[in-house]
C-alpha positions as CSV (number, residue, x, y, z in Angstrom):
1,M,-7.8,-14.1,14.1
2,K,-7.2,-13.4,10.4
3,G,-3.5,-13.2,10.9
4,I,-3.4,-17.0,11.3
5,T,-3.8,-17.3,7.6
6,T,-0.2,-16.1,7.2
7,I,1.0,-19.0,9.3
8,I,-1.3,-21.4,7.4
9,G,0.0,-20.2,4.1
10,M,3.6,-20.6,5.1
11,V,3.0,-24.2,6.4
12,L,1.1,-25.0,3.1
13,A,4.0,-23.7,1.0
14,F,6.6,-25.7,2.9
15,G,4.2,-28.7,2.8
16,A,3.8,-28.4,-1.0
17,I,7.6,-28.4,-1.5
18,I,8.0,-31.4,0.7
19,A,5.2,-33.2,-1.1
20,G,6.8,-32.4,-4.4
21,I,10.1,-33.8,-3.4
22,I,8.5,-37.0,-2.3
23,I,6.2,-37.3,-5.3
24,L,9.1,-36.8,-7.7
25,G,10.9,-39.7,-6.0
26,G,13.4,-37.7,-4.0
27,D,14.7,-38.5,-0.5
28,L,13.7,-35.9,2.0
29,N,16.8,-36.5,4.1
30,D,18.9,-35.2,1.1
31,F,17.3,-31.8,1.5
32,I,17.9,-31.4,5.2
33,N,21.2,-29.7,5.8
34,L,21.7,-27.6,9.0
35,P,25.0,-26.1,7.9
36,S,23.2,-24.8,4.7
37,V,20.5,-23.2,6.8
38,L,23.0,-21.5,9.0
39,L,25.0,-20.3,5.9
40,V,21.9,-18.5,4.8
41,L,20.4,-17.2,8.0
42,I,23.5,-16.1,9.9
43,P,24.8,-13.8,7.1
44,T,21.2,-12.5,6.5
45,I,20.9,-11.6,10.1
46,A,24.3,-10.0,10.1
47,A,23.5,-7.9,7.1
48,L,20.3,-6.7,8.7
49,M,22.3,-5.8,11.8
50,A,24.7,-3.8,9.6
51,G,21.8,-2.0,7.9
52,F,19.4,-1.3,10.7
53,P,19.9,0.2,14.2
54,M,19.3,-2.1,17.1
55,S,16.4,0.1,18.2
56,V,14.6,-1.0,15.0
57,L,15.6,-4.7,15.1
58,S,14.7,-5.1,18.7
59,K,11.0,-4.6,17.7
60,V,11.1,-7.8,15.5
61,P,9.6,-10.1,18.2
62,G,6.7,-7.6,18.5
63,H,6.0,-7.9,14.8
64,F,4.8,-11.5,15.2
65,K,2.3,-10.4,17.8
66,V,1.0,-7.8,15.3
67,L,0.8,-10.4,12.6
68,L,-1.3,-12.7,14.7
69,G,-3.3,-9.9,16.4
70,K,-6.6,-8.3,15.6
71,E,-6.9,-6.2,12.5
72,S,-8.1,-2.6,12.7
73,N,-11.9,-2.6,12.1
74,P,-13.3,0.5,10.5
75,K,-16.8,-0.4,11.6
76,E,-15.8,-0.3,15.3
77,Y,-14.2,3.1,14.8
78,I,-17.2,4.5,13.1
79,E,-19.6,3.3,15.8
80,K,-17.4,4.8,18.5
81,I,-17.0,8.2,16.7
82,V,-20.7,8.4,16.1
83,S,-21.3,7.6,19.8
84,L,-18.9,10.4,20.8
85,A,-20.6,12.8,18.4
86,E,-24.0,12.1,20.0
87,K,-22.5,12.5,23.5
88,A,-20.9,15.8,22.5
89,R,-24.2,17.1,21.1
90,K,-26.0,16.3,24.3
91,E,-23.4,17.0,27.0
92,G,-20.6,19.1,25.3
93,L,-16.9,18.3,24.8
94,L,-16.1,18.3,28.5
95,A,-18.0,15.1,28.7
96,F,-15.1,13.4,27.0
97,E,-12.9,14.0,30.1
98,K,-13.9,10.6,31.6
99,E,-14.4,8.8,28.3
100,Q,-12.6,5.4,28.2
101,V,-11.2,4.5,24.8
102,D,-8.6,1.9,23.8
103,D,-7.1,3.6,20.7
104,P,-4.2,5.8,21.8
105,L,-4.7,8.3,19.0
106,M,-8.4,8.8,19.9
107,R,-7.5,9.1,23.5
108,Y,-4.9,11.8,22.7
109,A,-7.4,13.6,20.5
110,L,-10.1,13.6,23.1
111,R,-7.7,15.0,25.7
112,M,-6.9,17.9,23.4
113,M,-10.5,18.5,22.7
114,V,-11.3,18.6,26.4
115,D,-8.4,21.1,26.9
116,G,-10.0,23.4,24.4
117,L,-7.6,23.3,21.5
118,D,-8.9,24.5,18.2
119,K,-9.6,22.1,15.4
120,F,-6.5,23.2,13.4
121,S,-4.2,22.4,16.3
122,V,-5.9,19.1,16.8
123,K,-5.7,18.4,13.1
124,F,-1.9,19.1,12.9
125,A,-1.2,17.1,16.0
126,L,-3.1,14.1,14.8
127,E,-1.6,14.2,11.3
128,D,1.9,14.2,12.9
129,C,0.9,11.1,15.0
130,I,-0.3,9.4,11.8
131,N,2.9,10.2,10.0
132,G,4.9,8.8,12.9
133,V,2.9,5.5,12.6
134,K,3.6,5.4,8.9
135,E,7.3,5.8,9.5
136,R,7.5,3.1,12.2
137,H,5.5,0.7,10.0
138,A,7.7,1.4,7.0
139,E,10.8,0.5,9.1
140,A,9.2,-2.8,10.0
141,V,8.4,-3.7,6.4
142,A,11.8,-2.7,5.3
143,I,13.4,-5.3,7.6
144,Y,11.6,-8.2,5.8
145,E,12.0,-6.7,2.4
146,K,15.8,-6.5,2.9
147,A,15.9,-10.0,4.4
148,A,14.0,-11.3,1.3
149,A,16.8,-9.7,-0.9
150,F,19.7,-10.9,1.3
151,A,18.6,-14.6,1.8
152,P,18.8,-15.7,-1.9
153,A,22.0,-13.7,-2.4
154,F,23.7,-15.4,0.6
155,G,22.3,-18.7,-0.5
156,M,24.0,-18.3,-3.9
157,C,27.2,-17.1,-2.2
158,A,27.2,-20.3,0.0
159,T,26.6,-22.4,-3.1
160,V,29.6,-20.8,-4.9
161,V,31.8,-21.3,-1.8
162,S,30.7,-25.0,-1.6
163,L,31.3,-25.6,-5.3
164,V,34.8,-23.9,-5.2
165,N,35.8,-26.0,-2.2
166,M,34.5,-29.2,-3.8
167,L,36.3,-28.5,-7.1
168,M,39.5,-27.5,-5.5
169,G,39.6,-30.8,-3.5
170,L,38.5,-32.9,-6.5
171,D,41.0,-35.6,-7.4
172,F,40.2,-37.2,-10.7
173,A,42.7,-40.0,-9.9
174,D,40.4,-41.1,-7.1
175,P,37.4,-43.1,-8.4
176,S,35.4,-42.5,-5.3
177,A,35.7,-38.7,-5.7
178,I,34.3,-39.0,-9.2
179,N,31.4,-41.2,-8.0
180,N,30.6,-38.6,-5.3
181,L,30.7,-35.7,-7.6
182,G,26.9,-35.5,-8.2
183,A,26.1,-35.9,-4.5
184,N,28.5,-33.1,-3.6
185,M,27.2,-30.7,-6.2
186,A,23.6,-31.4,-5.1
187,A,24.6,-30.6,-1.5
188,A,26.2,-27.4,-2.6
189,L,23.0,-26.3,-4.4
190,I,20.8,-26.8,-1.3
191,T,21.8,-23.4,0.1
192,T,20.4,-21.7,-3.0
193,L,17.1,-23.6,-2.4
194,Y,17.1,-22.5,1.3
195,G,17.7,-18.9,0.4
196,S,14.8,-18.8,-2.1
197,M,12.5,-20.6,0.3
198,F,13.2,-18.3,3.2
199,A,12.7,-15.2,1.0
200,N,9.5,-16.3,-0.8
201,I,7.8,-18.3,1.9
202,I,8.7,-16.3,5.0
203,F,10.1,-12.8,4.5
204,I,8.1,-11.6,1.5
205,P,4.7,-12.8,3.0
206,I,5.5,-11.2,6.3
207,A,6.4,-7.9,4.6
208,G,3.1,-8.1,2.6
209,R,1.1,-8.8,5.7
210,L,2.6,-5.9,7.6
211,K,1.9,-3.6,4.6
212,L,-1.8,-4.6,4.6
213,L,-2.1,-4.1,8.4
214,N,-0.4,-0.7,8.1
215,K,-2.8,0.3,5.4
216,K,-5.8,-0.6,7.5
217,E,-4.5,1.0,10.7
218,V,-3.6,4.2,8.9
219,F,-7.0,4.3,7.3
220,C,-8.7,3.9,10.7
221,K,-6.5,6.5,12.3
222,T,-7.3,8.9,9.4
223,M,-11.0,8.1,10.0
224,V,-10.5,9.0,13.7
225,C,-8.9,12.3,12.7
226,N,-11.7,13.2,10.2
227,G,-14.5,12.1,12.6
228,L,-13.3,14.0,15.6
229,L,-12.6,17.1,13.6
230,S,-16.2,16.9,12.4
231,I,-17.3,16.7,16.0
232,L,-15.3,19.8,16.8
233,N,-16.9,21.5,13.8
234,G,-20.3,20.7,15.4
235,D,-21.6,18.4,12.6
236,N,-24.7,16.3,13.1
237,P,-23.9,12.7,14.2
238,R,-25.9,11.3,11.3
239,V,-23.9,13.5,8.9
240,I,-20.7,12.3,10.5
241,K,-21.7,8.7,10.2
242,D,-22.6,9.0,6.5
243,Y,-19.3,10.9,5.8
244,L,-17.3,8.1,7.5
245,V,-19.2,5.3,5.9
246,E,-18.6,6.8,2.4
247,Q,-14.9,6.5,3.0
248,L,-15.1,2.7,3.1
249,N,-14.8,0.7,-0.1
250,T,-18.1,-0.3,-1.8
251,N,-18.4,-3.7,-0.3
252,D,-17.5,-2.6,3.3
253,S,-19.9,0.3,3.0
254,K,-22.8,-1.9,1.9
255,A,-22.0,-4.4,4.7
256,F,-21.9,-1.6,7.3
257,R,-25.3,-0.2,6.1
258,S,-26.8,-3.6,6.2
259,G,-25.5,-4.3,9.7
260,G,-22.9,-6.9,8.6
261,D,-19.3,-7.2,9.6
């Protein structure tokens, strides 16, 4: 599962920060502060709830399944489309009636083809479906992009609140208060660190990963649309294969032609 690299990257990033603290002679316990974590995460979650409907936020748990799931593989789609083209050439479009496919868009398209819809109707229907996928994915990405903006901002807000409280309660006549000034300021600044870490190690990488998965999925679904329309047009399976392979980037195209992954 290629998605595991996202988790590995996050762990390595946190590990590098922890290692840096230790190497520079710091005490790791000084950087662990649960209230500071809550002062960043709770306002961030609240701001997301204010900006997104619950119907969108409720899909967040499913995003992690997508992140760790299998990526869309253009090679598998090309092989399936070519197989369908060969079947249509031999048995006709009605042979698709009992065809078992996993991809929902392809299954929907085959049903329309069996029902005798013309290629323009099929094309418009598939394009509407692809646009719907783009919109859903854009909503998912927006959640993490907004969270990446909110977390540092609320980290700074919490730092300011902590500093104000500390300075308002500072008594210069109390020697112990002067001695603890540095420690109290350091504790106030930890929320800024947490906000930056959450944004740059968690939220931004997740948004980037979802963008990449969206790009690959939309590419494959567009390939399905183009390939099935070519079948409706009666094109030769070999021509359809060459047409689809040429849509891949140069390295993927060479790997496909040579039989690689």
